Every structure is written in structure tokens, then in C-alpha cells.
C-alpha positions in Angstrom: 120.5 67.4 140.4 117.7 69.1 138.4 116.2 67.1 135.6 116.4 69.1 132.3 113.1 69.8 130.7 111.9 67.5 128.1 111.4 68.6 124.5 107.6 68.4 124.9 107.7 70.8 127.8 110.1 73.2 126.0 107.7 73.5 123.1 104.4 73.9 125.0 102.6 77.1 124.3 99.6 78.8 125.9 96.4 77.9 124.0 93.9 80.4 122.9 90.2 79.8 122.8 88.9 77.6 120.0 86.8 80.5 118.7 89.8 82.8 118.1 92.5 80.3 117.5 91.1 79.5 114.0 89.6 82.8 113.3 89.7 83.8 109.6 91.2 87.0 108.5 88.4 89.6 108.6 87.0 90.6 105.2 87.9 94.3 105.7 91.6 93.7 106.2 91.7 91.1 103.5 90.1 93.2 100.8 92.1 96.3 101.8 95.3 94.4 101.3 94.2 93.1 97.9 93.2 96.7 97.0 96.5 98.1 98.1 98.4 95.5 96.0 97.0 97.1 92.8 96.4 100.7 94.1 92.6 100.2 93.6 90.0 102.8 94.0 88.7 101.8 97.4 84.9 101.6 97.3 85.0 98.6 99.7 85.1 99.8 103.3 82.6 102.3 104.4 84.9 105.1 105.5 84.7 108.6 104.1 87.4 109.6 101.7 86.5 113.3 102.2 87.1 115.3 105.4 84.4 116.2 107.9 82.9 119.7 107.7 85.0 122.3 109.2 82.6 123.1 112.1 82.8 119.4 113.2 86.6 119.4 113.2 86.7 122.7 115.0 84.4 121.4 117.7 86.8 118.6 118.4 89.8 120.8 118.4 88.3 123.3 120.8 87.2 120.4 123.1 90.7 119.0 123.2 92.4 122.2 124.5 90.0 122.5 127.5 92.0 121.1 130.4 88.9 119.5 132.1 88.2 117.5 128.9 91.3 115.3 129.2 90.4 113.1 132.1 87.9 110.2 132.5 84.3 110.9 131.6 81.5 109.4 133.7 80.7 105.9 132.4 77.2 107.0 131.3 78.8 109.9 129.3 79.6 113.6 129.4 76.5 115.6 130.5 76.7 117.8 127.4 76.6 114.9 125.0 73.8 113.1 127.0 71.7 116.3 126.8 72.3 116.7 123.0 71.5 113.0 122.3 68.3 113.3 124.4 67.3 116.5 122.6 67.9 114.9 119.2 65.9 111.8 119.9 63.1 113.6 121.9 62.3 115.5 118.7 62.6 112.4 116.6 60.6 110.1 118.9 58.0 112.7 119.9 58.5 112.1 123.6 60.8 113.5 126.3 64.0 111.7 126.8 65.7 111.7 130.3 69.4 112.3 129.6 70.3 111.1 133.1 68.5 107.7 132.8 67.5 106.9 129.2 70.7 107.5 127.3 74.2 106.0 127.5 77.3 106.9 125.6 79.5 104.2 124.1 82.8 103.6 122.3 81.1 103.5 119.0 77.8 101.8 118.1 79.6 98.5 118.0 80.4 98.7 121.7 76.8 99.8 122.4 75.7 96.6 120.7 78.2 94.4 122.6 77.0 96.0 125.9 73.4 95.3 125.1 74.1 91.7 124.2 76.2 91.3 127.4 73.5 92.8 129.5 70.6 90.7 128.2 72.2 87.3 127.4 73.6 84.7 129.8 76.3 82.2 129.2 75.1 78.6 129.4 71.4 79.5 129.0 71.3 79.0 125.2 69.7 82.4 124.8 69.0 83.2 121.1 69.2 86.3 119.1 67.4 86.7 115.7 69.3 88.4 113.0 67.9 89.5 109.6 70.3 88.6 106.8 72.3 90.1 105.3 73.5 91.1 108.8 76.5 93.4 109.6 79.4 91.0 110.4 80.0 92.4 113.9 76.6 91.2 115.2 77.4 87.5 115.2 80.7 87.6 117.1 79.3 90.1 119.6 76.4 87.8 120.3 78.7 84.8 120.7 81.1 86.7 123.0 78.1 87.5 125.2 77.1 83.9 125.5 74.2 84.0 123.0 73.3 81.9 119.9 72.6 83.8 116.7 69.7 82.6 114.6 69.2 83.9 111.1 66.2 84.8 108.9 67.0 86.2 105.4 65.5 89.1 103.5 64.4 87.8 100.1 63.8 89.6 96.8 60.1 89.6 96.2 60.1 91.4 92.9 59.1 89.7 89.6 62.1 91.4 88.0 65.3 89.3 87.4 68.0 90.9 89.6 70.7 89.3 87.5 69.5 91.4 84.5 67.4 94.2 85.9 67.7 96.9 88.5 65.6 96.2 91.6 64.7 98.4 94.6 65.9 97.8 98.2 62.2 97.8 99.1 61.9 94.6 97.0 64.1 92.9 99.7 61.4 91.8 102.1 61.1 89.9 105.4 58.7 87.0 105.5 57.0 87.4 108.9 55.9 83.8 109.0 59.6 82.8 108.4 60.7 85.2 111.1 58.2 83.8 113.6 59.3 80.2 112.8 62.8 81.0 114.0 61.6 82.1 117.5 61.7 79.6 120.3 61.3 79.7 124.1 65.0 80.6 124.2 64.8 83.7 122.0 65.6 86.9 123.9 66.5 89.6 121.3 65.6 90.6 117.8 68.1 92.8 116.0 66.8 95.3 113.4 68.9 97.5 111.1 67.2 100.4 109.3 68.4 102.0 107.1 70.1 98.7 106.2 73.7 97.8 105.6 74.3 96.5 102.9 70.9 96.4 101.1 70.0 100.1 101.7 66.5 99.1 102.7 64.5 101.5 104.8 61.8 99.4 106.6 58.4 100.9 106.1 56.0 101.6 108.9 53.8 98.7 107.9 56.8 96.3 107.9 57.9 97.6 111.3 54.4 97.2 112.7 54.4 93.5 111.7 57.9 93.1 113.3 56.7 94.8 116.4 53.7 92.5 116.7 56.1 89.5 116.7 58.3 91.1 119.3 55.3 91.8 121.6 53.9 88.3 121.1 57.2 86.7 122.2 58.3 89.4 124.7 61.5 90.1 122.8 63.9 93.0 123.3 64.4 94.8 120.0 67.8 96.2 119.4 67.4 98.7 116.6 70.7 99.7 114.8 69.9 103.0 113.3 73.4 104.4 112.6 72.3 105.6 109.1 69.2 107.4 110.5 69.8 110.6 108.6 70.6 108.9 105.2 67.2 108.0 104.0 66.5 109.3 100.5 63.2 108.3 98.8 61.2 107.2 101.9 61.0 108.5 105.5 63.0 106.7 108.2 60.8 105.4 111.0 62.2 104.3 114.3 60.4 101.2 115.6 60.6 102.7 119.1 58.0 105.2 118.0 55.3 102.6 117.3 52.6 102.0 119.9 54.0 99.9 122.8 57.5 99.6 121.4 59.3 102.2 123.5 59.2 99.8 126.5 61.0 97.0 124.7 63.4 98.8 122.3 66.9 100.1 122.6 67.9 102.3 119.6 71.6 102.5 118.8 73.3 105.4 117.0 76.7 106.6 115.9 78.5 109.9 115.7 80.8 108.2 113.2 78.0 107.7 110.7 76.1 110.8 111.6 78.9 113.3 111.3 81.3 111.4 109.0 83.9 110.8 111.7 84.2 107.0 111.9 87.5 107.2 113.7 86.1 109.1 116.7 84.4 105.9 118.0 81.5 107.6 119.8 78.0 106.1 119.8 75.0 105.9 122.1 72.0 103.8 123.2 68.6 105.3 123.9 65.7 103.5 125.6 63.7 103.2 128.8 65.8 103.4 132.0 65.1 99.7 132.8 66.9 98.7 129.6 69.6 101.3 129.7 70.7 100.6 133.3 71.9 97.1 132.6 73.4 98.2 129.3 75.4 100.9 131.1 76.5 98.4 133.8 77.9 96.1 131.0 79.5 99.1 129.3 81.2 100.0 132.5 82.9 96.6 132.7 83.8 96.4 129.0 85.5 99.8 128.5 84.5 101.7 131.6 84.1 105.0 129.7 84.3 106.7 126.3 87.0 109.3 125.4 86.2 112.7 126.9 87.3 115.3 124.3 85.5 113.7 121.4 82.3 113.4 123.4 82.4 117.1 123.9 83.2 117.6 120.2 80.2 115.6 119.3 78.0 117.5 121.7 79.1 120.8 120.1 78.7 119.3 116.6 75.0 118.4 117.4 74.3 122.1 118.3 76.2 123.4 115.2 74.6 120.9 112.9 71.1 122.4 113.6 72.4 125.9 113.0 74.1 124.8 109.7 71.2 122.7 108.3 73.8 120.0 108.2 71.7 116.9 108.0 69.6 118.1 105.0 72.8 119.2 103.2 74.5 115.9 104.0 71.6 113.9 102.7 71.6 115.7 99.4 75.3 115.2 99.0 75.0 111.5 99.6 72.1 111.2 97.2 74.2 112.8 94.6 77.0 110.3 95.2 74.5 107.4 95.1 73.0 108.6 91.8 76.5 109.1 90.4 77.6 105.5 91.2 74.3 104.0 89.9 74.9 105.9 86.6 78.4 104.4 86.4 77.0 100.9 86.6 74.2 101.7 84.2 76.8 102.6 81.7 78.9 99.5 82.1 75.8 97.2 82.1 75.6 95.7 85.6 72.3 95.8 87.5 72.1 96.8 91.1 69.8 97.3 94.1 68.7 100.9 94.4 69.3 101.9 98.0 66.7 104.0 99.8 69.1 104.6 102.6 72.7 104.3 104.0 75.6 104.6 101.6 76.1 101.2 99.9 75.3 99.9 96.5 74.8 96.1 96.0 75.8 95.3 92.4 74.8 92.0 90.7 78.0 90.9 88.9 76.8 87.4 87.8 77.3 88.4 84.1 81.0 88.9 84.5 82.8 86.0 82.7 85.9 85.0 84.7 88.3 83.0 82.6 88.4 79.3 83.6 92.1 79.3 84.0 92.3 82.5 86.2 94.6 82.0 89.2 93.2 82.7 92.6 95.3 82.5 95.8 94.3 79.8 98.4 93.1 82.4 100.9 90.5 83.5 98.4 89.6 80.0 97.1 88.8 78.8 100.6 86.3 81.6 101.1 84.1 80.6 98.1 82.8 82.0 94.8 81.8 85.4 96.1 85.3 86.2 97.3 86.7 85.0 94.0 84.3 87.4 92.2 85.4 90.4 94.3 89.1 89.5 94.0 88.8 89.3 90.2 87.0 92.6 90.2 89.7 94.3 92.2 92.7 92.8 90.4 91.4 93.3 86.9 89.4 96.5 87.1 91.2 98.3 90.0 88.1 99.1 91.9 87.5 97.4 95.3 84.3 96.2 96.9 83.3 93.8 99.7 81.8 90.3 99.2 78.4 90.4 100.9 78.4 86.7 101.6 80.4 87.8 104.7 77.0 89.2 106.0 75.3 85.7 105.8 75.4 82.5 107.7 76.5 79.4 105.7 73.0 78.1 104.8 72.1 81.5 103.2 75.4 82.5 101.5 74.1 81.6 98.0 71.6 84.4 98.2 74.5 86.9 97.9 77.1 84.9 95.8 76.7 87.1 92.7 76.7 90.5 94.5 79.5 93.0 95.3 79.0 95.8 97.9 80.3 99.2 97.0 80.4 102.2 99.3 79.7 105.6 97.9 80.9 107.7 100.8 83.7 108.8 98.5 84.9 111.9 96.7 83.7 112.9 93.2 87.3 112.4 92.1 87.3 108.9 93.4 84.0 108.1 91.7 85.4 109.6 88.4 88.4 107.4 88.6 86.3 104.3 89.3 84.2 105.2 86.2 87.3 105.3 84.0 88.7 102.0 85.3 85.3 100.2 85.0 85.2 100.7 81.3 87.4 97.6 81.0 84.6 95.6 82.6 82.5 95.7 79.4 84.8 93.3 77.7 84.1 90.6 80.3 80.4 90.7 80.2 78.5 87.7 79.0 74.9 88.2 77.8 72.2 86.2 79.5 
């Protein structure tokens, strides 16, 4: 006779890893849900609310109908796209780029980053990666998945101006090189750089990059340079750290068709660097996703060619600068200071002067995430304009540096910005003078 299972056996369940069993809801999903509940103007997530240019869409449509474009691409990438990426960066870097050895195509820049971390970090070796905060929220989990340990050094405002009352520049957010060097140990393997920077909008100057490069060389670090906003630098030139003397050999530059052409849903990115660094990155990529979708690689390759013919990047930059200036004027009008971005498409607004009623009700899922989430939640619910709490881009010890800020994206239509302006007029009644 078979013994019936006990209750304890009947109710046993497979156990997920501790890292993901208790994972919090990601900030993008959370704030999108809050936004949807009040039909807010979504200036939170950095997706474009306008369509790509017609020549970009046509390039993808034409690629899709070609029968040979509907099967696996080589793991490294389609030859046409590899050639176009190599051509683009050869001009930018002032050196020849071997498309067959020094470029790899990825399922978005995020997968390129994960492949890099997987290739250069080892589980159980306590390898460390230095991140400059605020740091895009995908960096940390990617590093942990690859077996690494993230270590953080924050950018700090060096201006004598009071950011709670006055507008400051993204160039005022600076990296203390001594503080950077103090984070480096014998276990440090990688330094991650993001320029133009999300969410600050900082474009690191040549002198700043030279100081960072010197640290990387002294400690034999790999530099992973996230440059997905490379063509959105407004007031100052964008410099790639790979172009500095001696840095090509220790730098992998990551880019994104999503950001470059306004097609974030295509999920096509790339990594560029010396063959010795790209080879292991490609090997990791092959085991993570094997390959990137074929027709959109061909679409991006054609878009590169057509972009040059259409003067696309200059036109795009001017359009984004117009949107940036429009959003800054809106916050000038309502009386909130901000950080003027020299690049990318985000505006950090200091909302510390907003007086939230003491008895205002916040749901538990907001309360448990701290003051900055409460500030953004209040902003969305009361004013109908959504943003993102930038404390999500910080480690716990440094979250207070961003507790009074809200990140807004200006990759939006003029109509969306006009509607945001109307709704934000209500904000003026909640301002407290400091």
C-alpha cells in the first residue's frame, strides 16, 4: 500500500534564487502603472513618443521582405551592419576599424554590457566593477549576474550655486579622481563610463577623460564606455575615451541603434574595441543570446547609409535641443530649478520646494521605497506628469544625493510637452519659498 503524501510534501514548491525571489518591482513598470492610473503625460521612461523618420522605417520594411533576411544571422552580426558600424567609428575614432574582428553586434546595448561583464568577470573571484553614480539601473544587476561586485563612486555638484534654488549645469557634476582611485583594489577589473550621461546629461570633457584614463592605466582596468547618446551632445563636443593616447587597447565602446535612430524596440546594439577584447565578448554573447535578429540588423545597416545622405544626425541633434530648451522653459515658468543637460535627453529637476501635505496618503509600495519615490508619486498623481525617481540610479549609501530630484525625458512630441506645460501650472500652488 502506497503511503499518501504528507501535507508538507504536497505544498513544497521550487525555490528561486535569493536574488530574484525578493526582487522589487522595477521602477519603469511601477511608474508607468502609476502614470496610467491618472492618464499622465509620460515624461518618465526614455522612449520616443514620435515615430522614426520614414527612411528608417522603410529600411526595416525592405529588409524584412528579403527572404535571406529571415534566418539566423552570424553571432558576430550581419556583414552589412558590421561594415557600417566600423565605417561610422573609424571616422569618429580616426583609425581603421576591422569589421571582422573589432566589432560585435548585440541584442541592444544592454546585452552588449552583459556580454562584456560575463567575458571579463569570474564567479567566486570577487572581481569588482567601479560605477559612477548616478548609474543606469541595469549596470548593477548585469554585473552581479556575471559574478562581479559593483563598487560605487558618486558624481558631486561642485558649483557654488544652490541646486535647490538655482539652475546648475551638468558640467558642475564632477568626479573626484582621488575618490575614484580610493575605490580601486587589487580585485578591481572594470571601470564603467557613461558619456553623454544618463540621467545627468553630463558630457565628460577631454581633461576629465584624460584623468580617468590615467587611473585606468595605472590599475590595468578595462574601460567599458557606454556611449549610446553619442550623437546627442549639444553645447560641448562628445569625446570617446577610446581616442585618447593608449586607451584603444583597454576600452570597449558600446552603442545602440535604439538611441541613435529612435527605435528603442529594435534592440540592436554593438561593441567596438580591439580584437583581443571583442573576441571574449562575442564568445559570451554567443552563449547568452547566440545572435541578434537578422532583418533589423539589415535595416540598421541601411539606416546608417541613408542617415549620412539625409544629414540625419545634425537634424536630430537640433530637434532634441529644441525639445530640451522647451522643457527647461516650462520649469523656468513654474519655478523649479534643474540641471542643464549638455547631452542625452533627460532633465533632472530639483523638486525640494514642493510642499507635500503632511496627511497625504501614499500606498505601501511607494512608502517602502523612500522619500524620492513619494515625491515622484505625488508629482504624477497631483499634476498628471510622470517622471522617474533618480535614487534608483544610486546605491543605498548615496541615495540622499538624489532624494530631491525627478528625472524627466524630453524625447517627446511638442504636443506632449504642451500638455505637460498646461498641467504643471497647478504645481505653483504647492511651492514653498526657501
